[in-house]
Structures are given as C-alpha cells and as structure tokens.
N, C-alpha and C positions, 0 to 999 in steps of 0.2 A: 504493500500500500504506500510505502514511503518513497519508492523508486519512481512510480509513474508520474507524479506531479513534477519531479525534477526533470524527467524526459520532456514533458510538455513545455516546461519553462525553457529548456534548451532549444526546442524547436522554435518557440516564439522569439527568442533572442536572435536566432539566425535570420528569421524573416525580418525582424525589425532592423537588424544590421543591413540586410540586403536592401530594404525599402529606403532607408536613410541614405545609403551609399548611392543608389541609383538616382534618387532625387537630387543629390548633390551633383551628379553627372548631368542631370537635366538642367540645373542652374548654370553649370559651367558651359553647357552647349548654347545657352542663351546669352552669354556675355557679349557676343557681337551685336545682338539686338540692343542690349543695355548700353553698349558703347555708342551706338548710333543715336539712341535717345539722349544720351548725355551731351553729345556734340552737336545737337540740333541748334541751328542759329535762332536767335530770338524772334526773327520775323518769319519763321517757318514752323510747320507742324510735322512731326514724325508719326506716321500712322502705323508704326510697329510692323513694317514690312518684314515678312517672315521667310519668304522664299528668295532664292537667287534670281527668280524670274518674276519681277513685280507685276507684269501684265497678267500673270495667272493669279497672283494674290488678289488683285483688284477684281478679277473675274469672280473669284469665290466670294468676295465681299458683296459684289453685285447680286449674286444669287441669294445670299443671306438677306440682303435688302429686299429682294422680291418676296421672300418668305414673310418678312416683317410686314409687308404691305399686302398680304393676303393670298399670294400665289402658292399653289401646291406643286405645280409642274413648272419646269424651267422654260422660260421664254428668252431667246437670245437677245441680250441687251445691246449688242454691237452690230446689228443689222436691221435695216428698215423693211426688208422684204417680208412678205407673209410666209411663215414657215411653221412646221409642226412643233408642238410643245414636247418636252422630253422628260423621261423618268430618271435619267442618269444622275442629275444633280438634285434629286429630291432630298438627299441627305442634307444639302445646304439649305434648301428651302425649309426643311423641317427645323433646322437650327434657327432659321429666321422666325418661324412660327413661335418657337419657345422664347426666343430673344424678345419678341414683341410683347409677350406676357409679362416679362420682367423689365421692360423698357431698357434693354441693353443695346448698345451700338453694335453695328456689324463687326467692328474691330474687337470689341470686348467678347462678343459671342464666339467669334472665330478662335481666339486664343483660349477662352474658357473651355471650349470643346476639346481642344488639343490637351489641355491639362487634365480634364476628366478622363478622357480615353487613354491618355498616357499612364495614369495611375492604374486604371483597370488592366491595361496591357501588361504592366509590370507584375501585377498580382497574378495574372493568368500564366505568364511565363514561368514564374516561380512554382506554381502548382503543377504545371505540365512537366517541368523538370523533375519535380518530386515524384511524379507518377513513374518515371523511368529510373531515376537514380536513387530513390528513397529520400525521405525527408532530411536525413542527415546531410546528404550531398546535393540537395536541390539548389542550394545557393550557388554552387560552382557551375552547374550546367546553365543556370540562368545568367550568371555573369559572363560566361564564355559566349553565350548567344547574343547578349546585348552589347558587349564591348568588342566582340570580334569585328575585324575591319579589314581594309584593303591591304594587300601585301606590300611591304616596304619596297620590294623589287619593282612594283608598279608606281607606287607613290613617289619615290625618289628618282625615278628614271625619266619622268615626263614633267616639264615645267608647267606650273599652273598660274595663270594670270587672270585675276578677277577684273572686270566681268567679261573680258574679251575671249580668253582661252580657258574654258573650264571643261575638262574631260567628262564624259558622261558618268563615269564611275564615282565621281566625288560625292554624289548623292547617297552612296552606299556606306559612307563613313559612319562609324558608330555614333558620333556626336550629331550627325545629321538625322540618323534614323530614330534616335531616342526622343527627339522633339520634331516629329515628322509632320507632313501635311495632315490636316484633320481627317480627311477621308481615307488616307493611307492607314493612319494609326487606328482609326475606328474599325475599318474593314479587317485589319489584322487581329484586332481584339475579338471580333466576331468569329474569325477563323480559328483562333485558339480555343474559344468557347465551344465551337463545333467539334473540334478534335477531342477535347476533354470529354464531351458527351458521347462521341463515338467510342472512345475507350471504355467509358462507363457502360455503354450498351453492349460492348463485346464481353465485358465481365458479367454483366447482368442483363441478358437479352430481353429487356422489356421495351416494347414499341414506343413508349412515351419518351424514352431517352433518344431513340432514333428520330422521332418526330421533332423533338427540341433541337437536335443536331441539324436536321433538315431546315428548320426555321432559321437557325443561326447562320448557316452557310448561305442560305438564300438572301438574307438581309445583307450579309457581308459582300456577296456577289453583286447585289444591286448597287452597293456603295462603290466597290472597286472590283470589276469582273475578274481580275487576275487571281484573286484569292480562291476562286473556284478550282483552280488547277491542282493544288496539292491534294484536295479531297477526291476530286474526280479521277486523278491518277493513282493516288495512294491506296484507296480502298480496294479496287480490283486487283492491282498488282500485288499488294501485300497479302491479300487473302488467297490469291492464286499460289503464291510462293508457299504460304503456310499450308495449304491443302496438298500441294504437290510434294512438299517435304514429308508430310505424314504418309501420303499414298506410297511413295517410293520406299519409305522405311517399312511400311506394312509388307510390301512386296519382298523386301530384303529379309524380313523376319519370317515370312511365310516359307521362303525357300531355305532358310537357315536350318542346318541340322541341329545346332545347339542354340536354342532361343535365349540361353543365359547370356549370350554375347550382346544382347540388346543395349542400346544407349538409354539408360534410365531417365536422363534429363530430357529426352525427346518424347519417348512413348510411355515409360513407366512400366512397372512390373505387371500390371494388369493386361499388358499386350503379349504376354508370353504364350497365350493360347491362340494359335493361328486361326482357329475356327471362329473366334469372336472378333477377329480383326476388321473384316469388312462391315460388320454390324456397328462396330465402334466408329468407323469412319463416317457412316451415315449419321451418327449422332453429332459428329463434329460439323458436317455439312447440314446443319439443321435448318428447317424452314424459317424459324424465327429470325436467325441472323440474315438469311437471304431476304426476308421481307423488310427488315430494318434497313439493310444496306440499299435495297431497292428504293425505299422511301427517300433516302438521302440523295441517291443518284438522280431520282426523278426531280427533286427540288433543284439540283444543279442544272439539269437539262431544261427545266422550266425557266430558270433564270437566264440561261444561255439563249433560249428561244426569244425571250423578251428583248435581250440585247441585240440579237440578229435582226429582229423585226425593227427595232429602233433605227438601226443604221440604214434601213431601206426607206426611211421616211423623209429623206432629203437633208439639205444643209441645216445645221452643221454636222449632224450625225453621220452623214454619208462620207464625210472626209476623214473621219476618225481612223478607220481601218486602213484606207489607202495612204493617208499621210503617215500613220504610225509605221507601216511596213516600209514605205519609202525612206522615212527618216532613220529608222533603227536597223532594218534588215539589209538595206543597201547603202545607206549613208554612213555607216560605221563599219568599214571593212575589217577592222581589228577587233570587233566585238567578241568573237568566239575565243580569240587568244586572251583578251582581257578578262573574259569570264573565268578563266582558269586561275587568275590571280586576285580577283576581287574579294575572295573569301579568306585570303591570307593563309594562315597555318591550319585553320579548322578542318579542311578536307583531309589533310594528312593525319591529323589526330583522330579523325572519325573512321578511318579505314578499318582498324581492328574491331571497332564496335559494330560496323556493318557486317563483317565476317562472323562475329559472334552472334548477331541477330539471325543470320541464316543457319548457323550451326545449332543454336539453341532453339530455333524456330519460335521465337517470341513474336507474336503478331504485332504487339504495340511497338516493339523495337524495329520490326520490319517496316511498319508504317512510317516511323520517324526516319528510317534510312531512305525510303522511297521519296519522302518529302524533301529530304536534303538533296537528293539527286535529281529532283524534278527539273531544275533549269537545264541540266545536261540531257535528261531523257527527252525533253520537249524540243530541243534545238532542231532536230531534223524535220519537225512537223510545223514549225512556225509559219512558213510560207503557204503550205496547203490549207492551214486553218485560218490564215489571215491574222496571225498573232504578231505584234511587234515584239522584238526580242527583249526590249526593256521590261516588258510585262513579266518575264520569267524571274526577275529579281524583285518583284513587287509583291511577293507572297511570303515575306518573312523567312527566307531560307537560312538566315544566320541562326535562327532559333533551333531548328533540328540539328544543325551542325554543331552548335554549342553543347546541346544535350548529348550528342554522340561523343563529342570530345570528352565531356565529363564522364561518360560511361567508360571510355577507354582508360582514363586516368584512375578512376576510383573503383572500377568493377573488374578490370581485366588484368592489370599489372600484377605479376606474380609476387608472392610474399617476400622473396629474397630482395633485400634492399628496397622494399616497396616505398617507404617514406622518401628516400633519397630520389628515386625516379619520379615520384609524384611531384615533389617540390621542384625538381628540375624542369619538368614539363610545364608546370604552372608559370615558372619564371620565364621559360621560353615563350609561352603565350603572350605574357605581358610585354616582353622585350620586342616582340614582332608586331604588336598592336598599338601600344601607347605612343611610340615615336611617330607612327603614321598619322594617328588622329591629332596629335599635338602639332605636327607640321602643317596639316591642313587648317587647323584652328588658328595657328599663328599667321599663316599666309592670309587668311581671311581678315584677321585683326589688323595686320599691317596695311591691307588695302583700305579698310574702313577708316583708319586713322587719317589717311591721305586722300580719300575719295572726293571727287568734286561734289558740289551741292546740287544734285540732280533734283529737278522739280517733281519727278514721279516717286522719289524716295523722301524728300523733304518738301512737302507741299507748301507753297507760299501762303501766308495767312490771308492775303488778298484773294487768293483762289478759294480758300476755305470760306471766307465771307460771301463770296459769290455763290457757292454751293448751298450755304444756309439760306440765301435769298431764294434760290431755286426750290429748295425743299418747302419753303413757307408760301411761295407765291405761284409756282408753276404747276399746272395740272399733271397728274400721273400719266405716264406713257407718252409724254411729249417727246418729240424728236429733236436732238441737238446736233448742230454742226460745229465741229472744232477740229483742231489738229489731233494727231494720234494720242499724245500723252494725256491730255484732258479728256479725250474721247474714252479712254480706258477708265479714268478716275471718276467722272461725273456719275455714271450709273452705280458705282460702288457705294455712294452715299445718298442717292436720290432715285426714286422709282421712275427713271427716265430711260430713253433709248438713244444711243449714239449712232449717227450715220456711219462713222468711221472710228475704229479704235483698236480692236484686238486682231492680231495677225492671223489667228486660226478661227476666230469666231465672227469675223466680218466677211460677209460674202463678197466675192470679187474685190479682194483687198487692194490689189495693185491698181485696178481701174478707179476705185474710190479714192485712193491716194492721189491719183492724178486730178480727179475732180476737185478735191480739197485744195490742191495747189492752184488749180485754175480759178477757183472762187476767191480765195484769200490773196492770191497773187495778182488779181485784177486782170486776168487774161480773157475774161468773158465780157461781153456787152451786158448792159443791164437787163435786156430781154432774155439773153441766154442764162444769166445768173438766176433770174426770177423763175424761169421755166424749170431749171435744175432743182430749185428748192421745192416748188409745187409738185413736180413729178415724183419726188422722193419723200413727200410728206413731212418735210423739215419745218418745224415751228419756231425754233429759236437758234440764235447764233451766239456761241461763246467766243469772245474776242480778247485774248491775252497776248503776252509778248511772243509766244511761239507762233500764233496766227499772224501777228504783225510782221514777224520775220520773213514771212513768205512774200512780202514786198508790195502788196496792194493796199488800196485805201477803200475800205468797204463803206465809208461815209458817203461815197458817191451814189450808193444804191438808195433811191428814194423810197423803196418799198420796205425799208428796215426802220423800226421804231425802237429807240433806246429805252430800256426799262430798268437798267441797273448800270451804275458807273461809280467805281471807287478809285478811279485813276488808272492803275495798271490793268484792270479787268473791266470789260463792258459786256453787257448782255443785250441782245437785240431780239425783238419779236417780229415775225413776218406779218405784215399788214394783210388782213383778209381780202381787201379790195386792191387790185393791182393798179397803182397810180400811173403805170406806164401806158394804160389803155386810154 
C-alpha cells in the first residue's frame, strides 16, 4: 500500500517536468515574435505576424474575421468573381465564431488557438509515448519526437537568408513545429487522439472506440487533409504484417516436428497444439476488429471524397492540387534527397525498434513504425494521387520517430553497459539536434534585428486608423481596390473583399496586377478607369503611399468621392451616378 502512491507521484513529477520543459521551449520559439514586438516603431502596429509568409497569416486572419461576422463557409476575400464557398477553412471560420462570442480580435483568436492546441498536442504526445515505452520512459520518447530536427549535414551545408532564400525544410525545425500554424497543430492533435483511440480499440475491441477514432480523424482531415495519410496507410499495412507474421508462424509450427521450439513471445504456449492453430487464427482475425477498422477507413474515405469534390468546384480550390504538385513535386528537384536528412538522427535510432516490432509482432509498434515510414512509403505515389510532396511531412512524422528512438534506447539495448550506451545515445541526440535548431533560431534573430520596417509586418498607424474607419462606416462585403500589401491586410480586419491581394487566392493574379498598375499609374482614361471599376464591382479605393508610388494622380477621376483622409491615407467611394455621362 505504501509503494503505489510513491509510483504515482513519480509519474506525475515526470509529466510535470516534461510539461514545464516543453512550454519553456514554446516560449523560446516565440522570442523572434517578442523581439519584433519590442522593436516596433512608435508610429507602427505589430500584428504579431507568426509565419514567415505574412500573406498567409493575413489570409487566416481574414477567414477568422469572416467567422466573426457570421460566415460558416469560407468565401475568398481576395477575388471579386463569383465562386463557390469552401469547407477547407471552416476551422478558421469556427475560430471566428467562438472569437465573436468573447469579443476577441482575429489576432488574439489566432494565437489563443495555437496555445490551446499546442498544450493539448503536448499532452497527447506524452500519453502516446507512454503507450509504447511505458510511463517511466514516456518523457524520453516525447522529447525525442518534439525536439528532433533537421540534420546538421543539411542545416550547415546550405546558406539561409531571410526572407529571400529560405529552404523548404526550415519549417520542419523543432522550434518551428512546436508553435506551428493553428490548423497544423490542431489537425495533428486530432491525429494523435485518433491513434490513441485506435490503440484502445485494438486492446478492447468495442465499436465506440473505433467510432470516436473515426470522428477524430475525420475532423483532423477536414482541418488538414495530410493527417489522413498515417491512419489510412498505417492500419492496413500494420494489420497485414501482424496477421501475416502469425499465419507464417502457424505454418512453421504446424510443420515442426518439435513444437517446443516455438517462439513464446510471438505465439505463446497455447499454440503448441497444431490442431487448434487455424481456429486460433480466426479468433485473431475477428469481425469486431474488421468492423472497427472499416468504420475508421470509411471516415477517411468520406473525408477524402469531400476534399476531391471541393477541388472540382472551381477557383481557388481547383488550383490547390495543380499548384501544390507543380511547386513541390517538380519545383524542388532535391526534395527526395533532402527528405533523407530532414529527420536528423531519428531514423537511424529507430531502425532497431522497427526490426523489433516485426520480430515481436507488436501491432501498436508496427503501426508506429509504418507511420514513421509513411513519407518514404508514399513518395512513389504522390504524382498518381495528386499529392504535393510537402504534405508527406505535415502529419507529425517526428513523433513516431521519436517514440521508436526511445524504444531502441530504453527497450532494446542489452544489459551489458546499458546505462553507458543509453546516456551516450541521448547525448548524441542532443548534440545533433540542438546546434541545428539554435543556428536557425539565431539566423532568424539576426535578421529580425536588422530587418527593414516592412508595412505588411509593421502596419503604419495611419493605415490602422483607416481600417477602423472602414470597419465602422463601410458596409460588409464591399469591394476595395488597392495595391497588393493593403489588399492582403484590409480583409484581415474588416469583412470586406479585395480586388487584388493574395498571390494564390486572387484569380488571374498577374492580369489584376496589371490592372492595378494601370489604374493607380494613371494609364487609363477616365472612361476606361470608370468602366474597370463598375465591371468588377469595386466600391471603394484605398489610397496610401504604395498606391501613390505607382505614379498616377487619381484626383483627376471625377467619379471618386473622398470619404476619409488622415494625410498619408485616403479612402474614396465610387459615385453611383457616372459624372462622365
């Protein structure tokens, strides 16, 4: 009676240590954002840009803003053409719905969502690690999976220059992953929850666990489709290997002259009677497991069908597959070679655990092994299935690799000099991960310290005042014409539409870029300019320094009525009656 409480206390202490340590890492990962906030000029506002790609950050804020203003389905805020609404960004509109209840700004809602799901993700990683490694060693598998990062041979061999030259793999660094984009970290949390429920179902084949796993992976897949891959691939392959190993062992036992030579860790003593073997196999391939796995696979297929249908409904969804394949499968010729290095030392440490999974025929360990290998298993199939290669590393592959590495170190190493080997491998892990993460972190910090004051990162207060005016005085869904940077930003804080803004969300981006140049550059006659505005349903003109830099004088247009002017920024409304007639 006196031992058990001490054991539970020990487990609690390990989890608390892990939780505190990982949250310190989260804080450290956010130091670049803190530095930007600290160096913001007094006449600017820093909107806590989280991504290396601000145009996507403002896109996410724009979708949250749509949710706050009552939308459930995403409507492209960067194109004026009529197009179908989409389900892909309902995660962000849902955030906006909740944010509206608590009167949170899109910025606050965005970062609060990351914080909540990061904490959930950390907890789930710890518990998943514990399922494989035992509670005692759960902390190590979780730490390996969370802090595992890019190989030093890759990190130190290629120069990194923010923001011009950023290799694709920098997004896989541990400090980037641990405070990831909200839909990435949320979808991965649902993935881990689904896997834990799959393991629970395998141990206790009750359909309610399979149903919960199906719901979890469906939600995760709707948030980020790439998280469907590990479960879709892992369940059938791991179960096939599991059944095949037992089947061939049965065949071997049946033919054996001396059944005592059985491997007890695989079949057990009850398999010594060959007459009972096939009946026993039928119990393993039981209908309850097949039903449960079928429910989960059906949920994955249903999610996939919705996604496939969405991409057939026109822009912007129709460009997702083609652009992704073109960008990542053909535009990154070194992707396959880099993929071998982005996981650092973890694949090498995982090899003994994968071998042990097959030898022991542990289904859960087999599943973890298949999950870890999924990026490599799927490489030959990316083009036939229309999958961008980058999606293969967006399903938390570091987590299974970390767990397998922990299994190698704490479950397989022989007793002889065990502690020495374990400590040596742990030191090797940190020696090959921390320098890489620190180098990238320092490179980013050095850039931020000297970066120019970009308007899309440090928004001028005069622009913020203009957007407050828009929010208070301009009707919802009004269409604005501006240059690219403000075209991205305005819908992030107002329920409006930009004629031109986002490079992948604006239809006919290059043609519209030329139209913007023609209008603000004064290259059109008044009749041509007015026709352009009316044909595209444009209601308002945002006129700041970037628009002025295009060289024209829009004051010559008599059909514009100035409704806001704070000096640097003016807003014009298009007169309903054409004065040119």
